[in-house]
N, C-alpha and C positions, 0 to 999 in steps of 0.2 A: 637951474631950478628957481622958481619964484621964491621970494623971501619966506613966505609962509605957505606951507604945503598942508593941504587937508586930505583926509582919506579919500574923499570924492575925487580929488585930482589924481591920486595914485590909481584908483579904479578906472578912471577914464583913460589914463596913460596905458594901462594894461589892456583896456578895450580896443584902443587903436592897434596895438600889436596883435591882439587876437583876431581882429578883422583881417589883418594882413595874412596871418597864418591860415585862417579859415578860407580865405579866397585862394591862397596858393594851393592848398590841398584839394579844395573842391574843384578848381579848374583842372588840376592835374589828373583827377580821377573821373571827372564827369564832363569837363569842357564847359561848365556853367558856373555862375556866381552863386553865392549863398542865398541870394534873393530867390532863386529858383526853388529853394527848400522852405520858403515862407518865413525866412528870418528877416526881421526888421532891420533897417539901416538908417532910419530917420533919427534926428536928434539935434543936440546943440552943436554949434560949429564955431570955428575960428577962421579968420582970413576968407579965402575965396572958395572954400569947400561948401557944397550945397547942403542945405538943411534936410533935403529929401534923401540924402545918402549919396556918396560919391560913385564915380564910375571907375571900373577896373579895366586896365588894358594890359596887354603883354602875356596873357595866360592862355594855355590851351591844354587839351587832354594829352597825357603822356602815353606813348605806346610801350607797355612793359613786355619783356620777353616772356613767351609762353613757358619757358623753363624756369622762370623766376616768379611764378604766381604768388609766392609769399610776399614779394615786394608790393604787388598790387593790393594784397590783403592788408598789409601794413599801412600803405598810403590811404586806403579806404577807411580803416579804423581811425587813423589819426585825423583824417578830414572830419569824420563824425564827432570826434572829441573836440576839435577846434570850433566847430559850429555850436556845440553844446556850451563851450566856454563863452562864446559871444552871447548866447541866450542868457546864461547865468549872470554875466556882468551887466547886461542891459536890464535884467530884472532887478538886480541889486541896486542899480542907480536910478531906476524909475525915470521920471521926467528929466532928471539931470544927466541921463546918458548922452554921450556924444554921438553924432552921426558918423557913419563910416566915411572916412576921407577918400579923396581920389587916390587910387593905388596904381602903381606901375610895377607889375610882376616881372617885367623884362629888364628891370634896373641892373641886374647882375650881368646881363648879356647871355645868360644860360639858365636852365632850369626845366625846360619843357621839350628839348630836342630829343632826348633819349633817357632811359632810366638812370644812367650814371650821372648825367647832368641834373636830373631831378634830385638824386641823393646828395649831390654836392650842395645844391641850393637849400634843400631841406636841412642839412647839417648846420648851415649858417643860421637859418631862421630859428632852429631849435636851441642851439647853443646861445644865441642872443636872448631868446625868451627865458631860458633858465637863469641866466645871470641878471636879467632885468628884474625878475621876481625876487631873487635873493638880495639884490641891491636895494629894492624898495621896502623890504620887510620891516626895517626899523622905523618907518613912518606910520605904520599901522598900530592902532590902539584898541580898537573894538574887538572883543573876543570872537564874535561870529565872523567878522571880516578876516581876522587873522587865521581862523580855521579854514575858511574858504580859500584864502590865498595860499595856505600851506598845501591844500589839496590840489590847487592849480599848479603850484610849483612841482609837486610830486608827479602829476600827469606829464608836465613838460619834460621833466627829467627822464621819465620812462621813454618818452618819444625820442629825446636826444640820444639816450643810450642805445635804443633800437636802431636808429639811423646810423649812428657811428659804428655799430657792430657790422651792419651791412656794408658800409664803406670799407672797413678793414677786411671783411670776408672777400669782397670783390676786388680788393686792391685798387681802389679809385684814388688817384692823387688829389690832394687838397692843399690849400694855401692858408696860412695863418692870417687872421683878421687884424689882430693887434697884439700888444705885449702880454695879455693874459689868456690868449687863445691857445689851448693845448690841442693840436690837431691829431686825429687818429692815424694809425699806420694805413698805407705804406709811407706816407709823407712824414708822419710823426713817429715817435718811438713806439716800439712793439708793446711796451707796458702801458701805453696811453690810449687804449681802445676807448675807455670812458674819459669824460672830461673832469674827472676827480683828480685833485692834486695828490701825488704819491706822498708828498712831504707831510701832509696833515689829514688826508682823507676827506677833504672838503672841496666843493666846487668854488670857482671864482665868482666874484661879483662885479657888476658894472653899475655905475651911477646912471641915472636917466640920460644925462648929457652924453655919456660915453656910449650908451645904447643908440642914441640918435645920431652920433657921429657915424656909426656903421649903417644905420637905416637910411641916412641921407647921402650915402655913397662916399664916405670918407671925407666929410666936410666938417670943419670946426667952426663954431660961431654961426651956424646956419639954422634956418627955420623951415627949410624945405629942400627937396632933392631926393634922388635915389628912389626908394619905394614910395615916397610920399611927395609927389611933385608940387602939391599945394600945402604941404605941411600937415601936422597933426591937428586934431581938434582937442581943445582943452588947455588948461593952464601950463602944463609941462610941454614945451614945444621947441626948445633950443638945444642945439648940440654943443658939446665942449670938445676939448682935445681928446684924442684916442686914449684908451687905457694902455699905459706903457710899462707899468711896473712888472719886471720879470717875475715869473712864478717858478719856484723850485719844483721840479717834477720828480 
């Protein structure tokens, strides 16, 4: 984290993550970028990301089973939500909004081959997103921004709960991301369908650096990699070590 963090920095950090989620779901459901929906991607940049908006690679439309049309509906609604989040944050930031960075949706090595891979990847993105918003909450001071961030966190939490429930229902194996990741069954405990800690009824939090450790492909002290081959746009750009504190379930 930079020594002095402004609300604008937090919003741009969130916007980078929302670009990633919006591109993931939009490609998975339509095979296209969010730009095909008339959503702007130009803005302020850092490093070698283009001011005109980055390029996204590694995504394609997912083939959902006809017997699981609910999954297609879920993915479609979440995609619309994530695009709306991008529009909201860009509107709030105005001329200070960061451009969409270059994005590699294939960074995990899975996500678009079938509906199970899609759910595995979606679970990772949603759980990261929820903990990113909760971890950044303490840096916000303006009432209107706090309210908007709370609404965004609520939406991301609903997305995460829905995806995790489908993983548990379909018995899709998953792997823990770090020390605070509570994975759903069948790989996790039966009581851990949701990412809420049984010990206190709260979700975990991650610092921005811990979020970027995951987004950059498990790299500490990095400024690019994984989903963001040329890094993020904005003041918050460096990863730290992974979140390792065990969480009592």
